[in-house]
C-alpha positions as CSV (number, residue, x, y, z in Angstrom):
1,M,129.4,170.6,-46.8
2,M,126.0,171.4,-45.3
3,N,125.3,173.9,-48.1
4,M,126.0,171.2,-50.7
5,L,123.6,168.8,-48.9
6,K,120.9,171.4,-48.9
7,R,121.3,172.0,-52.6
8,W,121.2,168.2,-53.4
9,F,118.2,167.5,-51.2
10,S,116.4,170.6,-52.7
11,R,116.7,169.3,-56.3
12,E,113.4,168.4,-58.0
13,K,112.1,165.2,-56.5
14,M,109.2,163.0,-57.4
15,D,107.3,161.3,-54.6
16,D,105.6,157.9,-54.8
17,Q,102.2,159.2,-55.8
18,E,103.6,161.6,-58.4
19,Y,105.6,158.8,-59.9
20,K,102.6,156.4,-60.0
21,N,100.4,159.1,-61.7
22,A,103.1,160.0,-64.2
23,K,103.7,156.3,-65.0
24,A,100.0,155.6,-65.4
25,A,99.6,158.5,-67.8
26,L,102.5,157.3,-69.9
27,L,101.3,153.7,-70.0
28,E,97.7,154.9,-70.8
29,R,99.1,156.6,-74.0
30,V,101.1,153.5,-75.0
31,P,99.2,150.6,-76.5
32,I,100.7,147.4,-75.0
33,P,100.6,144.4,-77.4
34,V,99.1,141.3,-75.8
35,L,100.1,138.0,-77.5
36,W,98.0,134.9,-76.6
37,L,100.1,131.7,-76.7
38,F,98.0,128.6,-77.3
39,G,99.5,125.2,-77.5
40,K,100.2,122.0,-75.6
41,T,102.9,121.8,-73.0
42,G,106.3,121.4,-74.6
43,S,105.2,122.8,-78.0
44,G,107.7,125.7,-77.8
45,K,105.7,128.6,-76.2
46,S,108.5,129.5,-73.7
47,S,111.1,129.4,-76.5
48,I,109.1,132.0,-78.4
49,V,108.9,134.3,-75.3
50,R,112.6,133.8,-74.7
51,Y,113.5,134.6,-78.3
52,L,111.3,137.8,-78.4
53,T,112.5,139.1,-75.0
54,G,116.0,137.7,-74.5
55,V,115.0,136.6,-71.0
56,D,116.3,133.4,-69.5
57,A,113.9,130.4,-69.6
58,V,113.9,130.0,-65.8
59,E,112.9,133.6,-65.3
60,I,110.1,133.3,-67.9
61,G,108.7,130.2,-66.1
62,S,108.7,132.0,-62.7
63,G,107.3,135.2,-64.3
64,F,104.0,133.8,-65.4
65,Q,101.1,134.6,-62.9
66,P,97.7,132.8,-62.8
67,Q,95.0,134.6,-64.8
68,T,92.2,132.1,-65.1
69,Q,91.8,128.4,-64.2
70,F,93.9,127.3,-67.1
71,S,95.8,130.4,-68.2
72,S,98.5,132.7,-66.9
73,I,100.0,136.0,-67.9
74,Y,103.6,137.2,-68.2
75,E,104.2,140.9,-68.3
76,F,107.5,142.0,-69.8
77,P,109.7,143.3,-68.3
78,D,107.6,143.3,-65.1
79,Q,104.2,144.0,-63.8
80,S,105.0,147.6,-62.8
81,L,106.3,148.7,-66.3
82,P,104.9,146.3,-68.9
83,I,105.6,146.9,-72.5
84,L,104.6,143.5,-73.8
85,K,102.2,140.9,-72.4
86,F,102.0,137.1,-73.0
87,L,99.0,135.0,-72.2
88,D,99.7,131.3,-71.9
89,T,96.9,128.7,-71.9
90,R,97.8,125.5,-70.2
91,G,95.9,122.3,-69.8
92,I,94.6,122.1,-73.3
93,S,95.0,118.4,-73.4
94,E,93.1,117.9,-70.2
95,A,89.7,116.4,-70.5
96,N,88.0,119.2,-68.5
97,Y,89.5,122.1,-70.4
98,D,86.8,124.5,-71.5
99,P,87.9,127.6,-73.5
100,A,84.8,129.6,-72.5
101,E,86.5,131.1,-69.4
102,D,89.6,132.1,-71.5
103,I,87.4,133.5,-74.2
104,D,85.5,135.7,-71.8
105,E,88.7,136.8,-70.1
106,F,90.8,137.5,-73.2
107,E,88.2,138.6,-75.7
108,G,88.9,142.3,-75.5
109,I,92.6,142.3,-74.6
110,A,94.4,139.7,-76.8
111,H,95.6,141.3,-80.0
112,L,97.2,138.3,-81.7
113,M,97.0,134.6,-81.1
114,I,100.1,132.4,-81.6
115,V,99.2,128.7,-81.8
116,T,102.2,126.4,-81.3
117,V,102.3,122.9,-82.6
118,R,105.2,120.5,-82.8
119,V,105.3,119.6,-86.4
120,M,105.4,115.8,-85.8
121,D,102.7,115.8,-83.1
122,H,99.5,114.5,-84.6
123,S,97.5,114.0,-81.3
124,L,95.8,117.4,-81.5
125,E,92.0,116.7,-81.2
126,E,91.5,118.7,-78.0
127,L,93.6,121.6,-79.2
128,I,91.7,121.9,-82.5
129,T,88.3,121.6,-80.8
130,A,89.2,124.5,-78.4
131,L,90.7,126.6,-81.2
132,K,87.5,126.3,-83.3
133,Q,85.5,127.9,-80.4
134,I,88.1,130.6,-80.0
135,R,88.2,131.4,-83.7
136,K,84.4,131.5,-83.8
137,S,84.3,133.9,-80.9
138,S,86.6,136.5,-82.6
139,P,87.0,135.8,-86.3
140,S,88.8,139.1,-86.9
141,R,91.7,138.4,-84.5
142,K,94.7,137.1,-86.4
143,I,96.0,133.7,-85.7
144,L,99.6,132.6,-86.4
145,L,99.9,128.8,-86.7
146,V,103.5,128.2,-85.6
147,F,105.0,124.8,-86.4
148,T,107.9,124.1,-84.1
149,S,110.6,121.4,-83.7
150,L,111.0,120.9,-87.4
151,H,114.1,118.8,-86.8
152,D,111.9,116.0,-85.4
153,A,111.2,115.3,-89.0
154,Y,114.9,114.8,-89.8
155,P,116.6,113.6,-86.6
156,G,120.4,113.8,-86.6
157,E,120.5,116.2,-89.5
158,Q,121.1,120.0,-89.7
159,H,118.5,122.4,-91.1
160,P,118.7,122.9,-94.8
161,E,121.5,125.3,-95.7
162,S,119.1,127.3,-97.8
163,D,116.0,127.9,-95.8
164,P,113.1,126.6,-98.0
165,F,110.6,128.9,-96.2
166,G,112.8,132.0,-96.5
167,E,111.6,133.7,-99.7
168,S,108.7,131.5,-100.6
169,T,105.1,132.4,-99.8
170,A,103.9,128.8,-100.5
171,L,102.7,126.7,-97.5
172,L,104.7,123.8,-98.9
173,P,107.7,125.2,-100.8
174,E,110.2,123.2,-102.8
175,G,113.2,121.6,-101.1
176,L,111.4,120.3,-98.0
177,H,112.5,117.1,-96.4
178,E,110.0,114.4,-97.4
179,N,109.0,113.6,-93.8
180,L,108.5,117.2,-93.0
181,K,106.5,117.7,-96.2
182,R,104.1,114.8,-95.4
183,S,103.6,116.0,-91.8
184,L,102.9,119.6,-92.8
185,E,100.4,118.4,-95.4
186,L,98.4,116.5,-92.7
187,Q,98.7,119.4,-90.2
188,L,97.5,122.0,-92.8
189,E,94.5,119.9,-93.6
190,R,93.6,119.5,-89.9
191,F,93.9,123.3,-89.2
192,E,92.1,124.5,-92.3
193,G,90.2,127.7,-91.7
194,L,91.8,128.1,-88.2
195,F,94.8,130.3,-89.1
196,D,95.8,133.4,-91.0
197,R,99.5,132.6,-91.5
198,V,101.7,129.6,-91.1
199,I,105.2,130.2,-89.6
200,P,107.6,127.2,-89.4
201,I,110.4,127.7,-86.8
202,D,112.9,125.6,-84.8
203,F,114.4,127.1,-81.6
204,T,117.0,124.8,-80.1
205,P,119.4,125.0,-77.1
206,K,123.1,125.7,-78.0
207,Q,124.1,122.3,-76.6
208,E,122.1,120.6,-79.4
209,C,124.7,122.1,-81.8
210,F,122.5,123.3,-84.7
211,D,124.2,125.7,-87.0
212,E,121.2,128.0,-86.6
213,P,119.6,127.7,-83.1
214,N,116.9,130.3,-83.9
215,F,115.8,128.8,-87.3
216,G,112.9,131.0,-88.6
217,G,113.2,133.5,-85.8
218,E,113.2,136.6,-88.0
219,R,110.3,135.1,-90.0
220,L,108.3,134.8,-86.8
221,K,109.1,138.4,-85.6
222,L,108.1,139.8,-89.0
223,A,104.8,137.9,-89.0
224,I,104.0,139.2,-85.5
225,I,104.7,142.8,-86.6
226,Q,102.7,142.5,-89.7
227,S,99.7,140.8,-88.0
228,L,99.4,143.2,-85.0
229,P,97.0,146.2,-85.3
230,A,98.9,149.3,-86.5
231,A,99.2,151.1,-83.2
232,Y,100.5,148.0,-81.4
233,R,102.8,147.1,-84.3
234,Y,104.6,150.4,-83.9
235,H,104.9,149.8,-80.2
236,F,106.4,146.3,-80.7
237,L,109.0,147.8,-83.1
238,Q,109.9,150.6,-80.7
239,M,110.1,148.7,-77.4
240,D,113.4,150.4,-76.4
241,E,112.0,153.8,-77.1
242,V,108.9,153.1,-75.0
243,V,111.0,152.1,-72.0
244,S,113.1,155.3,-72.1
245,P,110.5,157.8,-70.6
246,L,109.7,155.3,-67.9
247,T,113.3,154.9,-67.1
248,D,113.6,158.7,-66.9
249,L,110.9,158.7,-64.3
250,Q,112.8,156.1,-62.3
251,R,116.0,158.1,-62.5
252,K,114.1,161.2,-61.3
253,R,113.1,159.3,-58.2
254,T,116.4,157.8,-57.5
255,M,118.8,160.7,-58.1
256,P,118.0,162.6,-54.8
257,T,118.5,159.4,-52.9
258,I,121.9,158.7,-54.5
259,L,123.1,162.3,-54.2
260,G,121.9,162.7,-50.7
261,T,123.5,159.5,-49.5
262,S,126.8,160.4,-51.2
263,G,126.8,163.7,-49.5
264,L,126.3,162.1,-46.1
265,A,129.1,159.7,-46.9
266,A,131.4,162.6,-47.7
267,T,130.4,164.3,-44.4
268,A,131.1,161.1,-42.4
269,A,134.5,160.7,-44.2
270,A,135.5,164.2,-43.0
271,V,135.8,163.1,-39.4
272,P,139.5,163.7,-38.6
273,V,140.2,160.3,-37.1
274,P,141.7,157.6,-39.4
275,W,139.4,154.7,-40.3
276,V,136.6,155.7,-37.9
277,D,134.4,156.6,-40.9
278,I,134.8,153.3,-42.8
279,P,131.9,151.4,-41.1
280,V,129.7,154.5,-41.4
281,V,130.3,154.9,-45.1
282,M,129.9,151.2,-45.7
283,G,126.6,151.3,-43.8
284,L,125.4,154.2,-45.8
285,Q,126.2,152.4,-49.1
286,T,124.4,149.3,-48.0
287,H,121.4,151.4,-46.9
288,L,121.4,153.1,-50.3
289,I,121.3,149.7,-52.1
290,Y,118.2,148.6,-50.1
291,R,116.5,152.0,-50.8
292,L,117.1,151.7,-54.5
293,A,115.8,148.1,-54.4
294,R,112.6,149.3,-52.8
295,I,112.2,152.1,-55.4
296,H,112.5,149.6,-58.2
297,S,110.3,147.0,-56.4
298,Q,113.2,144.5,-56.6
299,P,114.0,141.8,-54.0
300,I,117.5,142.1,-52.6
301,D,119.5,140.2,-49.9
302,G,123.0,140.3,-48.4
303,K,124.3,137.5,-50.6
304,T,123.3,139.4,-53.8
305,I,124.8,142.7,-52.4
306,A,128.1,140.9,-51.7
307,K,128.2,139.3,-55.1
308,I,127.5,142.5,-57.1
309,T,129.7,144.7,-54.9
310,G,132.5,142.2,-55.7
311,A,131.6,142.5,-59.4
312,L,132.0,146.2,-59.2
313,G,135.6,145.7,-58.6
314,G,134.9,147.5,-55.5
315,R,136.9,146.4,-52.5
316,I,135.3,149.6,-51.2
317,A,136.3,149.0,-47.6
318,V,140.0,148.4,-48.6
319,R,140.0,151.5,-50.8
320,A,138.4,153.5,-48.0
321,A,141.0,152.2,-45.5
322,L,143.8,153.4,-47.8
323,R,142.2,156.8,-48.1
324,G,141.8,156.8,-44.3
325,A,145.6,156.8,-43.9
326,L,145.6,160.2,-45.5
327,K,143.9,161.6,-42.4
328,F,147.3,161.6,-40.7
329,I,148.0,164.6,-43.0
330,P,145.8,167.3,-41.5
331,W,143.2,169.0,-43.8
332,V,144.6,167.5,-47.0
333,G,143.8,164.0,-45.9
334,M,140.3,165.0,-44.8
335,A,139.4,166.6,-48.2
336,A,140.8,163.6,-50.1
337,N,138.9,161.2,-47.9
338,S,135.6,163.1,-48.3
339,A,136.0,163.2,-52.1
340,A,136.7,159.4,-52.2
341,A,133.7,158.6,-50.0
342,F,131.4,160.7,-52.1
343,A,132.7,159.2,-55.4
344,M,132.6,155.6,-54.2
345,T,129.1,156.0,-52.8
346,Y,127.8,157.9,-55.9
347,A,129.3,155.3,-58.3
348,T,127.9,152.4,-56.2
349,G,124.4,154.0,-56.2
350,M,124.5,154.7,-59.9
351,A,125.8,151.2,-60.8
352,W,123.1,149.6,-58.7
353,N,120.4,151.9,-60.1
354,W,121.5,150.8,-63.6
355,Y,121.5,147.2,-62.5
356,F,117.9,147.4,-61.3
357,I,116.8,149.2,-64.5
358,E,118.4,146.4,-66.6
359,I,116.7,143.8,-64.5
360,D,113.4,145.6,-65.1
361,K,114.0,145.2,-68.8
362,G,114.7,141.5,-68.5
363,H,118.5,141.7,-68.9
364,V,120.7,140.3,-66.2
365,P,124.0,142.3,-66.4
366,N,127.3,140.4,-66.3
367,E,130.3,141.3,-64.2
368,A,132.1,143.1,-67.0
369,E,129.1,145.3,-67.7
370,L,128.8,146.2,-64.1
371,R,132.5,147.1,-63.8
372,D,132.3,149.3,-66.8
373,V,129.3,151.2,-65.5
374,F,130.9,151.6,-62.0
375,Q,134.2,152.9,-63.5
376,T,132.3,155.4,-65.7
377,E,130.2,156.6,-62.8
378,L,133.3,156.9,-60.6
379,R,134.8,159.4,-63.1
380,Q,131.5,161.2,-63.3
381,A,131.4,161.4,-59.5
382,A,134.9,162.9,-59.4
383,D,133.9,165.6,-62.0
384,L,130.7,166.3,-60.0
385,W,132.6,166.7,-56.8
386,K,135.1,169.0,-58.3
387,T,132.4,171.1,-60.0
388,T,130.4,171.4,-56.8
389,R,133.4,172.4,-54.7
390,E,134.4,175.1,-57.2
391,K,130.9,176.6,-56.8
392,D,131.2,176.9,-53.0
């Protein structure tokens, strides 16, 4: 057993500084798109972020951090491994809003501006005044004028079955509801010279029962891709691929911890007294979870641990107790108990590691996903134990 532990602990390991250096080198080579969201409160900015990232609205709201007096930044999936950044300017309708500070702060970092306007909102003087200053400061930066809440123009009705904006390049295509057409005409006149493309969308909660809750979503995504500078456009398209090398770095850091703790659990389980090892193994597993949380810079508490451990299907203490009964059978019981403790601890560590990685990406795993990962890693642990024992 000690030989196995030495081999596991001697595997290639990456310390904190090495990890930081490698991560910085990766991110330096990766152009991170920065989207500047500009619009009044309630104009649909958070809905756009939610659509593009798949992150829950509550998490988005708590994820924005102050950047200037009136603006904040949301780094997706998090500050440590950002692959997409959103700047959100608030307070546009306030009398004391001056865009000068935001212009100075964002001049060199914002690659695309997304101006959100509720299509039936015609009280826009402050927003247009500020936008003129921003446009003048950087006329080459593309601006998408995104009209939201289209259904305000036809309350109680569904969106047109055939999307009038779908194939048409006209700003006012045929087939528009008369109220929507009149409002768009006025809005386009107001914003003349202040935009490069117009994107009509309507993102609604499921409870509002629209046949298409993300009306115009693909249109918006395509416009963003086409409007970003070439290097950032590729990055936006390949977000999953960009995350992969960063995920590999995290895995390289966590594997020695998972394997080492699993080996210690196996050693503890070899004690030839029934059930004595159970608190020790449980303690090692809990300690492992906290260590993984620190590596991923994720907050964790006992309540969350209990909830996810239950989701893993893992009545680990009960299973360990059943295995403990085998200790009454000399030698055979000890070996079986060690294998079980190793497998349970390894699968627990790998499942939690996967959970933290998914959280980093902005995805909160459900119980079914957690159970699948745990069961897969449990089988992997059994194979790993068997292979390692055969090499002794």
